[in-house]
N, CA and C of each residue as an Amber inpcrd file, in Angstrom:
protein
   528
  -7.8020000 -15.3320000  -7.2330000  -7.0870000 -16.6820000  -7.1210000
  -6.2570000 -16.8120000  -5.3080000  -7.6280000 -16.3620000  -5.0350000
  -6.8820000 -17.2710000  -3.4090000  -7.6210000 -18.9440000  -3.2850000
  -7.9390000 -19.5630000  -4.2330000  -8.0660000 -20.8090000  -3.5530000
  -6.4670000 -21.5220000  -3.7620000  -6.1430000 -21.9780000  -2.2210000
  -5.7170000 -22.7640000  -1.9220000  -4.2080000 -24.0310000  -2.5420000
  -5.0130000 -24.0370000  -3.4280000  -4.3040000 -25.2340000  -4.6220000
  -3.3260000 -24.2130000  -5.6160000  -4.5800000 -24.2660000  -6.1220000
  -3.2380000 -23.0890000  -7.5380000  -3.0180000 -22.1590000  -7.0460000
  -2.9180000 -21.7690000  -5.5870000  -1.7860000 -20.7620000  -5.0400000
  -0.7660000 -21.8870000  -4.6880000  -0.9990000 -22.5200000  -4.5290000
  -0.4170000 -23.9430000  -3.6630000   1.1860000 -24.2590000  -5.4010000
   0.4860000 -23.9200000  -6.5820000   1.0730000 -24.5070000  -7.2890000
   2.5950000 -23.7890000  -8.1350000   1.8850000 -22.2500000  -7.6360000
   3.1170000 -21.0370000  -7.9520000   4.0430000 -21.0170000  -7.2660000
   4.3500000 -21.9010000  -6.4190000   5.3080000 -21.8210000  -5.3740000
   6.0330000 -22.8200000  -4.6360000   7.3000000 -23.4460000  -4.5160000
   7.6220000 -24.5130000  -4.3550000   6.5560000 -24.8150000  -2.8180000
   6.4430000 -26.5630000  -2.8880000   6.3750000 -27.4130000  -1.4330000
   6.7170000 -26.4210000  -0.1730000   7.6750000 -26.0830000  -0.2600000
   8.3030000 -26.0560000   0.9200000   7.5070000 -25.0130000   1.6260000
   6.6250000 -23.7820000   0.9390000   6.1810000 -23.0020000   0.4300000
   4.6770000 -23.3670000   0.6220000   4.1250000 -24.8380000   1.3720000
   2.7460000 -24.9820000   0.9350000   1.9740000 -23.8410000   2.3350000
   2.9750000 -24.8630000   3.5760000   2.0980000 -24.1710000   4.9860000
   2.0840000 -22.5390000   4.6460000   2.7240000 -21.4390000   4.3150000
   3.1730000 -20.1890000   4.2490000   1.9350000 -20.1630000   3.6280000
   1.4610000 -20.6640000   2.6270000   0.6420000 -19.7820000   1.5300000
  -0.9180000 -20.2560000   2.4370000  -0.6130000 -22.0400000   2.9810000
  -2.3740000 -21.6790000   4.8560000  -2.3420000 -20.9460000   4.7680000
  -1.3430000 -20.7020000   5.7410000  -1.2250000 -19.8560000   6.6250000
  -1.8350000 -17.8750000   6.3020000  -1.3570000 -18.1070000   4.8440000
  -1.9770000 -16.3430000   4.3780000  -3.2030000 -17.1060000   3.6660000
  -3.9440000 -17.7020000   3.0370000  -5.3710000 -17.8330000   2.9290000
  -6.1020000 -17.7100000   3.9590000  -5.9260000 -18.4490000   4.9930000
  -6.4940000 -18.5720000   6.4680000  -6.4210000 -16.5450000   6.9520000
  -5.5400000 -16.2620000   7.0290000  -5.8030000 -14.9030000   7.2240000
  -6.3980000 -13.7660000   6.7790000  -7.0130000 -14.0150000   5.4870000
  -7.8940000 -13.3780000   4.7740000  -8.9640000 -12.8000000   4.8160000
  -8.8880000 -11.2490000   5.0480000 -10.8750000 -10.7220000   5.3340000
 -11.4210000 -11.0290000   4.2970000 -12.9770000 -11.1510000   4.9340000
 -14.0890000 -11.3060000   3.7890000 -13.4340000 -10.7110000   2.2650000
 -14.3600000 -11.2020000   1.5680000 -13.9170000 -10.2020000  -0.0490000
 -12.1660000 -10.1040000  -0.1900000 -11.4810000 -10.5780000   0.1110000
  -9.7730000  -9.9170000   0.0890000  -8.9300000 -11.4630000  -0.4340000
  -8.2920000 -10.4370000  -1.9200000  -8.1480000 -11.7470000  -2.7970000
  -6.9170000 -12.0900000  -2.9850000  -5.9970000 -12.6900000  -3.1350000
  -4.8550000 -12.8000000  -3.2990000  -4.7120000 -12.5730000  -4.8820000
  -3.8250000 -11.6440000  -5.1440000  -3.0740000 -11.4070000  -6.5370000
  -1.8590000 -11.6930000  -7.3260000  -1.1600000 -11.9630000  -6.5470000
   0.2000000 -12.2310000  -7.3540000   0.6310000 -12.7290000  -5.8090000
   1.9050000 -13.6060000  -5.4700000   2.3330000 -14.3590000  -4.2620000
   3.9420000 -15.2080000  -5.2270000   5.0670000 -15.0730000  -4.4890000
   6.5670000 -14.5600000  -4.7390000   6.8490000 -15.3770000  -3.6250000
   8.1490000 -16.0290000  -3.8700000   8.9110000 -16.5430000  -2.5270000
   9.9140000 -15.7140000  -2.4230000  10.4680000 -15.6410000  -1.2680000
  11.2410000 -14.0430000  -0.6990000  12.1350000 -14.8150000   0.1040000
  13.3020000 -13.7230000   0.3190000  14.0900000 -14.1340000   1.5010000
  14.6720000 -12.5280000   2.0630000  15.0480000 -12.7340000   3.1210000
  15.5170000 -10.5660000   3.6410000  16.3490000 -10.4330000   3.2570000
  16.2000000  -9.1490000   2.6490000  16.8450000  -8.3770000   2.1540000
  18.5750000  -7.9790000   3.2850000  19.5870000  -7.7670000   2.8260000
  20.3830000  -7.6850000   3.2990000  21.0530000  -8.7410000   3.8370000
  21.1620000  -9.5550000   3.6720000  21.3770000 -11.0150000   5.5690000
  21.7760000 -11.8650000   4.3910000  22.0480000 -11.5230000   3.2160000
  22.6540000 -13.0020000   2.8200000  21.8460000 -14.1370000   1.9080000
  21.7990000 -15.3580000   1.6590000  21.0200000 -15.9550000   1.1900000
  20.2900000 -16.5150000   2.0750000  18.9660000 -16.5820000   1.6260000
  17.6590000 -16.5890000   2.7180000  17.7570000 -17.6540000   4.1230000
  17.7790000 -17.4910000   5.2890000  17.8140000 -18.4290000   5.8110000
  16.4810000 -18.8700000   6.6190000  15.6440000 -18.3610000   5.9770000
  14.2550000 -18.9320000   5.8260000  12.9560000 -18.5650000   4.8500000
  12.4620000 -19.8740000   4.6580000  11.4560000 -19.8620000   3.5960000
  11.0440000 -18.3030000   4.0230000  10.6150000 -17.5930000   3.0240000
   9.6780000 -16.5540000   2.8920000   9.1290000 -16.5640000   2.2600000
   7.4330000 -15.9230000   1.8670000   6.6600000 -15.7940000   0.8700000
   6.2820000 -14.5530000   1.3570000   5.4850000 -13.7370000   0.0990000
   5.4410000 -12.3990000  -0.0750000   4.3200000 -12.4400000  -0.6940000
   2.7710000 -12.2290000  -0.8340000   1.6520000 -12.3600000  -1.6000000
   1.1800000 -10.6400000  -1.3290000   0.6190000 -10.5800000  -2.5890000
  -0.1900000  -9.1510000  -3.0090000  -1.3390000  -9.7510000  -2.6370000
  -2.6880000  -8.1300000  -2.4190000  -4.1690000  -9.0310000  -2.1870000
  -4.7350000  -7.6340000  -2.7690000  -5.5500000  -7.7860000  -3.0160000
  -6.2660000  -6.5630000  -3.1860000  -6.5890000  -5.1220000  -2.0340000
  -6.1920000  -5.9050000  -0.8170000  -6.0080000  -4.9080000   0.6520000
  -4.7930000  -4.7610000   0.7490000  -3.6100000  -5.4010000   0.9240000
  -2.7110000  -5.9020000   1.3910000  -1.2100000  -5.9270000   0.7610000
  -0.2220000  -6.2380000   1.2020000   0.8290000  -6.8710000   0.9190000
   1.2900000  -7.8770000   2.6830000   1.1210000  -9.0810000   2.1030000
   0.8920000  -9.9070000   3.4180000   2.8530000 -10.5490000   3.2470000
   3.7060000 -10.7680000   4.8000000   4.2880000 -11.6790000   3.7550000
   4.9180000 -12.4110000   5.5830000   5.2410000 -13.7790000   4.9900000
   4.6980000 -13.9040000   6.2020000   6.4510000 -15.4350000   5.7310000
   6.9740000 -15.5510000   6.7350000   8.3550000 -15.9910000   7.3680000
   8.1660000 -17.5990000   7.9130000   9.2680000 -18.4720000   7.9530000
   9.3060000 -19.3700000   9.1180000  10.1470000 -20.1240000   8.4380000
  10.8700000 -21.0150000   9.1210000  11.3730000 -22.6320000   9.2770000
  10.2690000 -23.6350000   9.2700000  10.0620000 -24.6510000   8.1830000
   9.6930000 -25.5000000   7.9600000   8.8160000 -25.8860000   9.5340000
   8.2200000 -27.3620000   9.8290000   7.3380000 -27.2030000  11.1020000
   8.0530000 -26.5660000  12.6130000   8.2420000 -25.3730000  12.3700000
   8.2300000 -24.0510000  13.7210000   7.1340000 -22.8750000  12.9300000
   6.7430000 -22.3260000  13.9810000   5.5640000 -20.9560000  13.6690000
   5.8320000 -20.6440000  12.7040000   5.2850000 -19.8910000  12.2500000
   5.1010000 -18.6930000  10.7030000   4.6960000 -17.6380000  11.6280000
   5.4080000 -16.8900000  11.1650000   5.2920000 -15.1120000  11.4740000
   4.3110000 -14.3550000  10.5500000   3.9110000 -13.8600000  10.8730000
   2.9790000 -13.3650000   9.9100000   3.0800000 -11.4980000   9.7960000
   3.1620000 -10.7310000   8.7450000   3.1770000  -9.0980000   9.1800000
   2.8300000  -8.1530000   7.8640000   1.7560000  -7.5240000   7.8070000
   1.5660000  -6.7990000   6.3060000   1.0970000  -5.6140000   6.4670000
   1.1640000  -5.4840000   5.3360000   0.9760000  -3.2270000   4.9600000
  -0.1510000  -3.4340000   4.1490000  -1.2640000  -2.1600000   4.5130000
  -2.3180000  -1.9700000   3.9840000  -1.9100000  -1.4290000   2.7820000
  -2.4310000  -1.1720000   1.7090000  -1.8070000  -0.7470000   0.5260000
  -2.2290000   0.4740000   0.7840000  -3.1930000   1.2000000   1.1330000
  -3.7790000   2.0240000   1.6830000  -1.8370000   3.2720000   2.4390000
  -1.7720000   2.8370000   3.0810000  -0.6080000   2.5410000   3.4330000
   1.2120000   2.9230000   2.6790000   0.8930000   2.4570000   1.9060000
   2.1300000   2.7530000   1.2170000   2.0070000   3.1630000   0.4830000
   3.4830000   4.3310000   1.2130000   4.6500000   5.6280000   0.8800000
   5.2700000   5.4390000  -0.6340000   6.1040000   3.8360000  -0.9280000
   6.8770000   3.9900000  -2.0980000   7.3100000   2.0820000  -2.0360000
   7.2550000   1.8270000  -2.9900000   7.8190000   0.4300000  -3.1820000
   8.6090000   0.9370000  -4.8690000   9.8290000  -0.0790000  -4.6560000
  10.1580000   0.0730000  -5.6270000  11.3100000  -1.3100000  -5.3390000
  12.3360000  -1.2820000  -6.5010000  13.4840000  -2.7830000  -7.2800000
  14.6290000  -2.2010000  -7.3300000  15.3520000  -2.7560000  -6.7550000
  16.6910000  -2.5030000  -7.5380000  17.5560000  -3.9970000  -7.9590000
  18.2000000  -4.3530000  -8.8130000  18.6930000  -4.9050000  -8.7790000
  19.8440000  -5.2790000  -8.2350000  20.9780000  -6.7830000  -7.8020000
  21.2510000  -7.1600000  -7.6120000  22.0390000  -7.7870000  -6.1360000
  23.1610000  -7.2140000  -5.4000000  23.4100000  -7.3230000  -4.5500000
  25.0630000  -7.8990000  -4.7540000  25.6150000  -7.8490000  -3.3730000
  26.9720000  -7.8490000  -2.8310000  27.7250000  -9.2320000  -2.9490000
  27.2030000 -10.1500000  -3.1730000  27.6810000 -11.4430000  -3.7600000
  26.6640000 -12.3070000  -5.2010000  25.4160000 -11.7170000  -5.3850000
  25.1520000 -12.1340000  -6.0150000  25.0520000 -12.0880000  -7.4900000
  25.0150000 -12.7520000  -8.6190000  25.1890000 -12.4460000  -9.6170000
  24.3590000 -11.3480000 -10.3710000  24.7350000 -10.8900000 -11.2600000
  24.2360000 -10.0160000 -11.8930000  22.7960000 -10.1830000 -12.3950000
  21.6050000  -9.7610000 -12.0470000  20.5010000  -9.7640000 -12.7980000
  19.7410000 -11.1530000 -12.1410000  19.7840000 -11.5510000 -10.5440000
  19.8210000 -12.7240000 -10.6380000  18.7540000 -12.3950000  -8.6110000
  19.7050000 -11.3100000  -7.9010000  19.3040000 -11.1230000  -7.2080000
  18.5090000  -9.5870000  -6.9020000  16.8980000  -9.4400000  -6.7160000
  15.9800000  -8.4080000  -6.6690000  15.9640000  -8.0200000  -6.0020000
  16.2160000  -6.8890000  -5.1440000  15.3920000  -6.3660000  -3.6520000
  14.6020000  -5.8650000  -4.5070000  13.1270000  -6.0400000  -3.2410000
  11.9130000  -5.2710000  -3.2230000  11.9050000  -4.3470000  -1.7780000
  12.2750000  -2.9110000  -1.9260000  12.0180000  -2.6670000  -0.4510000
  10.4160000  -1.6160000  -0.7550000   9.6380000  -2.2830000   0.2630000
   8.2180000  -1.1240000   0.0150000   8.4910000  -0.2770000   2.2770000
   8.2760000   1.3820000   1.5520000   7.9350000   1.9020000   2.4910000
   6.5210000   1.7490000   2.8020000   5.7710000   2.2920000   4.2160000
   4.5950000   2.6710000   4.8680000   4.5020000   3.4530000   5.6010000
   3.2270000   4.2470000   5.3800000   3.1510000   5.4610000   6.0210000
   3.3410000   5.1300000   8.2120000   3.2980000   3.8050000   8.5210000
   3.0410000   3.1310000   9.7790000   3.8300000   2.0320000  10.2130000
   3.6810000   1.3500000   9.1760000   4.5560000   0.1150000   9.5700000
   5.9490000   0.0550000   9.3290000   6.5920000   1.6830000   8.6330000
   8.2920000   1.3950000   8.4480000   8.9770000   0.6640000   7.1160000
  10.0470000   0.3730000   7.1160000  10.1820000  -0.2160000   5.4780000
  10.3240000  -1.4550000   5.3540000   9.7560000  -2.4780000   4.6230000
  10.4440000  -3.8070000   4.4760000  11.4980000  -3.7940000   3.3400000
  12.0890000  -4.5240000   3.4960000  13.3180000  -5.3320000   2.3390000
  13.0440000  -6.1080000   2.5170000  12.8400000  -7.1360000   0.8610000
  13.2480000  -8.5440000   0.9850000  13.2210000  -8.9870000  -0.6560000
  14.1700000 -10.0840000  -0.7180000  14.8510000 -10.3380000  -2.0780000
  14.0750000 -11.4580000  -2.7920000  13.7990000 -10.6950000  -3.6230000
  12.8930000 -11.9690000  -4.8050000  13.7600000 -12.4800000  -6.2820000
  14.2380000 -13.4910000  -6.1930000  14.8830000 -13.8250000  -6.9600000
  14.8090000 -14.2130000  -8.1260000  13.2720000 -14.2350000  -8.7570000
  12.6620000 -13.9930000  -9.6300000  12.1750000 -13.0670000 -10.4250000
  11.4330000 -12.7610000  -9.4760000  10.3390000 -11.9750000 -10.1330000
   9.9430000 -10.0590000  -8.9400000  11.0470000  -9.8890000  -9.1950000
  11.5470000  -8.2460000  -8.8800000  10.4740000  -7.5470000  -9.5760000
  10.8530000  -6.7850000 -10.6230000  10.0070000  -5.7310000 -11.3040000
   8.7780000  -6.2520000 -11.2620000   8.4640000  -7.2670000 -11.8590000
   6.5770000  -7.3180000 -12.0130000   6.3330000  -7.7660000 -10.6790000
   7.1390000  -8.1180000 -10.0340000   5.7740000  -8.2760000  -8.4450000
   6.1260000  -5.8770000  -7.7230000   6.7150000  -5.8550000  -8.0950000
   7.2970000  -5.0430000  -7.4150000   5.8900000  -3.5770000  -8.2020000
   5.8420000  -3.3900000  -9.4040000   5.2470000  -3.0870000 -10.4840000
   3.6210000  -3.7940000 -10.1560000   3.5940000  -4.3520000 -10.0030000
   2.3510000  -5.3990000  -9.4910000   1.6300000  -4.3360000  -8.2840000
   2.5200000  -4.3300000  -7.0000000   2.4860000  -3.8420000  -5.6060000
   1.9980000  -2.0880000  -6.5740000   2.4370000  -1.4460000  -7.3130000
   2.8180000  -0.1530000  -7.1100000   0.6790000   0.3300000  -8.2120000
   0.5910000  -1.1070000  -9.1900000  -0.1500000  -0.5200000  -9.8070000
  -1.7600000  -1.0480000  -8.5270000  -1.5680000  -1.5740000  -7.9030000
  -2.9830000  -2.0570000  -6.4910000  -2.7320000  -0.7540000  -5.8710000
  -1.7150000  -0.3640000  -5.8670000  -1.5190000   1.0320000  -4.7950000
  -2.2860000   2.1860000  -5.1120000  -1.8540000   2.5040000  -6.3500000
  -2.3340000   3.5810000  -7.4810000  -3.6750000   3.3230000  -7.7100000
  -4.2920000   1.6290000  -7.3870000  -5.8400000   1.3070000  -7.6900000
  -6.3190000   2.2160000  -6.4940000  -6.0140000   1.6250000  -5.3870000
  -6.6520000   1.9480000  -3.6750000  -6.7600000   3.8050000  -3.6990000
  -5.7700000   4.6130000  -4.3430000  -5.1140000   5.5850000  -3.8480000
  -6.4410000   6.5260000  -4.7080000  -6.8820000   6.0440000  -5.8660000
  -7.3870000   6.4340000  -6.6430000  -8.7230000   6.4930000  -6.3140000
  -9.3680000   5.4530000  -5.5440000 -10.2690000   4.9720000  -5.1820000
 -10.2600000   6.2180000  -3.4290000  -9.6790000   6.5780000  -3.8340000
  -9.9540000   7.7940000  -1.9840000 -10.7510000   8.5520000  -2.2810000
 -11.4390000   9.8340000  -1.4150000 -11.9100000  11.3180000  -1.9970000
 -10.5290000  11.9570000  -1.9170000 -10.3970000  12.4170000  -2.6030000
  -9.5150000  13.8400000  -2.9010000  -9.8780000  15.1750000  -1.4170000
  -8.0180000  15.0020000  -1.3980000  -7.8260000  15.9740000   0.3210000
  -8.5400000  16.9770000  -0.0430000  -9.3830000  17.4430000   0.3050000
 -10.4010000  19.0880000   0.8000000  -9.7890000  20.1120000   1.5650000
  -8.6510000  21.0420000   1.3480000  -9.0200000  21.9590000   2.9540000
 -10.4680000  22.0880000   3.2540000 -10.6440000  22.3830000   4.7140000
 -11.3830000  22.5340000   5.4560000 -11.8900000  23.9750000   4.9340000
 -12.9170000  23.7570000   4.7430000 -13.9310000  24.9960000   4.3470000
 -13.4150000  26.3490000   5.2920000 -13.9480000  27.5400000   5.4170000
 -12.9640000  28.7270000   6.0450000 -14.4620000  28.5870000   6.6500000
 -13.9370000  28.9550000   8.8760000 -15.2670000  28.9070000   9.1060000
 -16.1480000  30.8000000   9.5370000 -17.1350000  30.3730000   9.3650000
 -17.8710000  31.8590000   9.3480000 -17.6190000  33.2720000   9.6320000
 -16.8810000  32.8130000  10.8330000 -16.2140000  34.4360000  10.9140000
 -15.6800000  34.8630000   9.4700000 -14.3790000  33.8420000   9.1270000
 -13.8100000  34.2420000   8.7020000 -14.4310000  34.6650000   7.0390000
 -15.3110000  33.2470000   7.1960000 -16.1000000  33.8710000   5.7800000
 -17.1880000  35.7790000   5.3360000 -17.3660000  35.4680000   6.7350000
 -18.4000000  37.0840000   6.4160000 -17.4360000  38.4720000   6.3620000
 -16.3700000  38.0520000   6.8290000 -14.6070000  38.9040000   6.9520000
 -14.6280000  39.3200000   6.0340000 -14.5630000  38.3290000   4.9320000
 -13.7990000  37.9940000   3.6740000 -15.2610000  39.2120000   2.6210000
 -16.4760000  38.4530000   3.1200000 -17.6550000  39.2660000   2.4430000
 -17.8310000  40.6170000   2.7590000 -17.6020000  41.2330000   4.2530000
 -17.5730000  42.7790000   3.9510000 -16.6530000  43.0580000   3.0880000
 -15.1380000  42.8550000   3.1260000 -14.0980000  43.3240000   2.4960000
 -14.3100000  43.4130000   1.0950000 -15.3120000  42.3010000   0.4510000
 -15.4790000  42.6850000  -0.8720000 -16.4990000  43.5780000  -1.3600000
 -17.6190000  43.8810000   0.0170000 -18.3050000  44.6860000   0.0630000
 -18.2740000  46.1150000   0.0120000 -16.6640000  46.5730000   0.7760000
 -16.3800000  47.2520000   1.2310000 -15.4890000  47.9560000   0.3780000
 -14.8170000  47.0390000  -0.2260000 -14.2720000  46.9960000  -2.1930000
 -14.7880000  47.7290000  -3.3800000 -15.9270000  47.4710000  -3.0440000
 -16.8490000  47.8050000  -3.8040000 -17.3310000  46.3940000  -4.7540000
 -17.2600000  45.4490000  -4.2220000 -17.2390000  44.1380000  -5.3890000
 -18.4770000  43.2150000  -5.7480000 -19.0750000  44.1880000  -3.7710000
 -20.5680000  43.6330000  -4.0990000 -21.3190000  45.1110000  -3.8380000
 -23.1050000  44.7640000  -4.5110000 -23.7490000  45.5290000  -4.0520000
 -23.9400000  45.7210000  -2.4620000 -24.8410000  46.3880000  -1.6680000
 -25.0860000  46.4690000  -1.0090000 -26.3630000  45.4280000  -0.9640000
 -26.7480000  45.0970000  -2.3360000 -28.1970000  44.0280000  -2.4000000
 -27.6360000  42.6070000  -2.1110000 -26.5590000  42.5310000  -3.2300000
 -25.3740000  41.5280000  -2.8930000 -25.2170000  41.3530000  -1.6770000
 -24.2670000  41.9850000  -1.1850000 -23.6340000  41.6910000   0.1840000
 -24.5650000  40.9210000   1.2370000 -26.2460000  41.7080000   1.1010000
 -27.2060000  41.0320000   2.4050000 -27.3990000  39.6910000   1.7320000
 -27.9050000  39.3600000   0.6030000 -28.2810000  38.3680000   0.0460000
 -27.1500000  36.9900000   0.5000000 -25.8710000  37.4180000   0.8200000
 -24.6730000  36.5310000   0.7590000 -25.0030000  36.5880000   1.7190000
 -24.8820000  37.1720000   2.6690000 -24.5830000  37.0570000   3.8920000
 -25.7550000  36.1070000   4.3920000 -26.9600000  36.7240000   4.3380000
 -27.5950000  35.9910000   4.3930000 -27.9110000  34.7420000   4.1410000
 -27.0800000  33.8760000   3.3110000 -26.6010000  33.1140000   2.8880000
 -25.7670000  32.2160000   3.6420000 -24.9960000  32.6680000   4.0700000
 -24.0820000  32.5450000   5.0140000 -24.8520000  31.6760000   6.4390000
 -25.7980000  33.1830000   6.6120000 -25.5970000  32.9300000   8.2450000
 -26.8700000  31.7140000   8.3030000 -27.4320000  31.2530000   7.0420000
 -28.5670000  30.5130000   7.0710000 -28.5210000  29.2790000   6.4450000
């Protein structure tokens, strides 16, 4: 869904510059999966026009006033450690204001307010993060060094767990 015209249909005209900026920074093979308008959480009503997009590689946040410079920030999906949403706010009617919080291992915590699609947008981010993490090779602890392996082998031999022939074969396999 990286077609600029298709994306612009999903957001009000005020955000079309934001969409254009977002499409311009996409890497090769990167696709926008979802997009929503947003404000900055904890600062009352949004004072700047903001848009958040979920791509197959990262979450992108573009903010700025019309006819002014836009600022762009992003969190790679591989760095997302937590994503959740909460409803309400100090002056928001129940069910209207939804705050999405994304924590990153490198970029800290982002909070932004979405006025319509908080739960499903947060869930989309979580699904994408899980998909990226599932593609990572599982973490394997490093193999013990040769000296440690030889010590363990000798202990097994001394305790009678290995015969002289088995010990010699296993030792030769480790060394070569």
